[in-house]
Every structure is written in C-alpha cells, then in structure tokens.
N, C-alpha and C positions, 0 to 999 in steps of 0.2 A: 541429574547426570547428563542427560541429552543436551541441555542448555550449556553446561560447562564444556562439553566436548565441542559443540558448535562455536562457542565463544573463542576457544583456543584455536580452532581451525580457521576462524575468520581472520585472526591476526596474521597467520602465516599466509593465507591465500590472498590477502589484500596485496601483498608484495608481488604476487604472481599474476595479477591481473584479474582476480576473481573477488568480487566484493559481495559479502553477505550482510544484509541488514538483519541483525539477530533480534530475538524476541519471538513472540508467538502471535499468530492471528487466530482469533476465535470465531468459529462459524456462529453467526447470530442465531440464538435460540437453540443451537445444536451443541454437540459435545466433542468437536474436533479441534485440536490444537495443531497449528502448522508453524514450523520453524525451518529456515528463516522466513521473514515476511517480505523480502525483496532480494532478487539475485541480479547482479550485473556481471555479464560475461564479456571480458575484454581480452580475447585471445581464444585459443583452441581448448583450454581447460574446461571441463564440465563442472557440475555441482551436484550436491545431494540435498534433498528436501525431506525432512522428517515429519511424519504424521503421527499423532498420538490420540487415541480415543480415551477421553477422560470420563466418559459416561459409565453407566452401570450395565449396559446391554451391548451385545455385539452389533456393529454397524458396518454398512457397506457404502463405499464412496466411489463415484465415477470421476475420473480425472480427464480434463480436456483443456484445450487452448482456445481463448477467445480474444477478440479485439475490443479494446475500450479506448475512448478518447476523453480527454479532460475538457471540462467546460470552463467558462470564465468565472464560475463560482467555485471551482475546485472539485466538482463532482466528476465521477467517471461514468460515462454512458456506454452501454454495450452497443456495438455496431453490427448491423446485419452482415452476414458473410458476403452477400452480393454487393455490398457498398464499400468494401475495404479498398484502400489504395495500393499502389505497387509496393511501397515500403512495408505496409502491414502484411501483405501477401507473402513477402519475402521472410518476414519474421515467423509466420506460421510454418513456412516450408523448411526453414533451417533448424528449427528447434525439435529435438528428438527426446523422448522420455519413455520410461517404463517403470512399473506396470501402469496400465491405464484404468485399472479397477482393483480396489483392495477391500478386503473384509477384515475388520479390526476387532478383536475381542477387547474387553475393557483393559485399559492401561497397557496395551500392546502397541509399541511403536512400529512403524513401517517406513522404510527408506524409498524415496522416489529418485531414480537416477536421471539426470538431465545432461544432455550434451548439445553442442551446436556444430553444424556443418555449413559454414558460409559458402555459397557458390563462387566459382572463379569470377573475378571481375566485379565483385560486389562493390557498389559505390560507397564511399565514406559516409558514415551517418550513424544514427542511433535507431535501432530496430526494437520494437517492444510488442510483446503479447502478454496476456494475463492467464496464468494457470488457475483453472477453476476446479475446486474440490466440492462436488455436489453429492449430498446424501441420496442414496437410492432407497425410496420408501419401502417399508415392509408391506406384505400383502394386506394386512389389516389397515383400516383407515378410520378417521373420525367422520361419523355420518350424522347429518341433520335429519330429524324425523320427518316422515312424509306428512304433507298437509292434508286436511280432510277434503279439500276441493280438488286437488290435482292427483293425489295418490302417488306423487313422485318424490323420491328422496334424493338428496344431493350428498355425494361422498366428497369430503374435503381431506386432502392429504398434504400436510405441510412438508415442504422440501427446503432443507437448509443447505447453505453453501458459503464458501469463502474463496476469494481469489487473491493472488499475489502477482506483482509485476515481474516479468522475466525480460531483462534488457540485454541486448547484444550491441556492443560498440565496435565500430569498424573505422580504423584510421585515426587521424589526429582530430580530436573534437575539443571544443572549448565553450565555456559559457560564463557569463557574469550575471549578478542579480542585484536588485535594488528594492528598497522598501519606501513607500510613500503613503500619504493620506491616512495615517493612523487615527482611529476614533473609537470612542466608547459609545455603545448603544444599549438602550434598555427597552426593547419592544415587549410589552406585556410583562410577564414575570421573568423573562430572560434577561441575562446580563452578558454582554458580548464585547470582545475586543476585535475590531476589524481593521485590516490594512491591505493595501494593494502591494502585491509581490510581482515584480516584472523580471524578465530574463532577456538577455541578448546572447545569441550563440546557437550552436547546432547540436546541443545535447541537453538533457534534463539536469535540473539541480534538485537536491534532496537533502534534508537535514532537520535541525531542531530550532524552534523559535524560543528564545530566552528573553524575558522582559525583566529589567532590573531598575532599581532606583538609586540615585547617587547616595553613597554612604551606607547602603544596606547590602550586606554580604549575600544573603540568600535571594534567589530569583523570586519575583512576585508571581510569575507565570512561566511555565516551561511546557512545551508541547513538541513531541517527536513525530517523525513521519510526515513532515510537510514537504510537498513536491510541486514542481511546475514542469510539465512535460513539453517536448519540442513542438507539439501541434498548436500550442498557444504561446503568446509572448507576455501575457499578463493575466493574473487571476486575483480574486479576493480571498484572503485568508480570514476565516471566522473562528475565533476561539471562545468557547463558552466559559463563563466565569462564575465563581460563587459570589455572593453579595459581599463577602469580606474582600475578595480580590478586586471586585469592581470599585469598592470604596478606596482601597489602597492605591489603585492605579491613577487616581486623579492627581495631577501634578507632573513634575518632570520625570521622564523615564527614558531608558534606552532599550530599543528593540533590536536584537541581533538575530540573524539567520545564520546558523552555524552548520557547517558540513557534518555529515554523519560521523560519529565518534570512531567507527571502525575504519573510516577512510582517511581521516586526518584532523578533523575537528577545526578546520580553518574557518574564519569568519567570511561568509559569502556576501553579506549585506548588513548594514547597520544604520539605524535612524535614531537620533536623539530629538525628543519632542516633548511638548507639554500636553497632557490629556486633560480634557475638561468634561 
C-alpha cells in the first residue's frame, strides 16, 4: 500500500518539480526499508520519506545528513565535515527534516518530512546531501570471550544503516551523457560488464542501463539506479552478470542509458558495439 501511494504521488509531483525515485532501499544486514530511494527538489515544495521496519523486533533509528562524493569507480565516499566545500555546506544548511530519531515497532511505517529553504542569492547549481538512517544498537551486544592471557573481553555491536541522496536544483541546469569503451571481463569467478559513462553539464544524470541484442525483444541486462554526480565528469559502470548473461552478451549489442521512468524515460546515451 505504501509503495502504491508513493508511486501515484510520484507521477503528480514530477510535474510540480519534485522527483521521487520510487522503490525501497534496504539497510544491509538490517530490517529497515526506505522509500523513495532518491529525492530531487526543484523548487520550494518539500517531500516525505517513508520508513518501515520489516523485522520482528522494535528498532530505533537516528536520522542525519552527511556529505558523500562519487569516485571514478562509482563508489560514494563519506567526507569529513571539516573537508566539505561551500556547495556541500549550503546543502547541509538548507535541508530541514523531522523527526531526527524514530522508534519503529515491526511493520510500523513512519514518515519523515523534508523541506528546503534556499538562501537569498543562492548561485545556480545542484546541491546534494545524503540522508542517513542508522540503527541505534540496543544495550545488549555480541561479546567475544576473554582470553586466558589478557583477561580482556571485546564487545562487538553491529550498526546497520542506509543512506539516500537528497538533491536540490537551483536555476537552469543541463547535462548530456555518453557511453564508451564497453567490455566484458571475467576476473576469477566473477562475470562483469563494464563501460565508461561520461557527463557534460552542471547537474547529475540518473537512470537505468538497458542492454539489448538486435532481434531479441527482452533486454539481456537491465540495471536501475545508475548515476554520475556533478563532482566527476566520468566514471566506470560495473554490472555483475550471471554466466548465462555473460555468454549471451558476446556479439553485437546496444547499451542504452535511459532517464528514470518517473522523470520521462528519455534516452540519455546509447552505444552500439560488439562485445568479445
């Protein structure tokens, strides 16, 4: 039901300058679902983020904003608060949200309200912070037994979390994308499709990668949630494959990078090549 409501809202809000990437983000090893998985604020309208505890026990989560930057490999690295630049500092300052801590019984959703207050004279550009939902550990913990020599025991408390990007766009922003250097790789037991994704412009691009073969209706590979952020101009996209996909990709293929479905589904970049 939550997903259906968010999907309906996303269609209406896209026309009003608010873009929600629908779906759920799952906290690795934890029991928290977050929807949407990406929010783009293009104007004064705010947004709502829904949390849902799918575990069997009540859990508490702390909510905060952090700065992450994309690397040339497509990873997101957390930046120390003392090392943020002016644009990142602006993003942290203009984003408002509540509550900042929630306790969720099993299967109990909670809405986080998000709004933006850009300062007067804010330069045109894309401003981004990542909203982090981090589990607050219970008082009990997993303990390693004391050793005979030291008599010291080590208490290990796993902490799970998930983060989603919150993007504020100010002014007229444009970007184009291109795909190059597509190749198949097989390091060890892995099977991978890799290609270079580049961007020209002053905003991020985000969408789905679809790989097709001439004459075959169904995509051989499809991967959503691929992005390249303004802090870099090029990144490597790595898609893990099954052995069946790896074998099927040898030969002529077309790789398309398609804008997110809720935004317009336009083709941002396309490459026809032969994979060997």
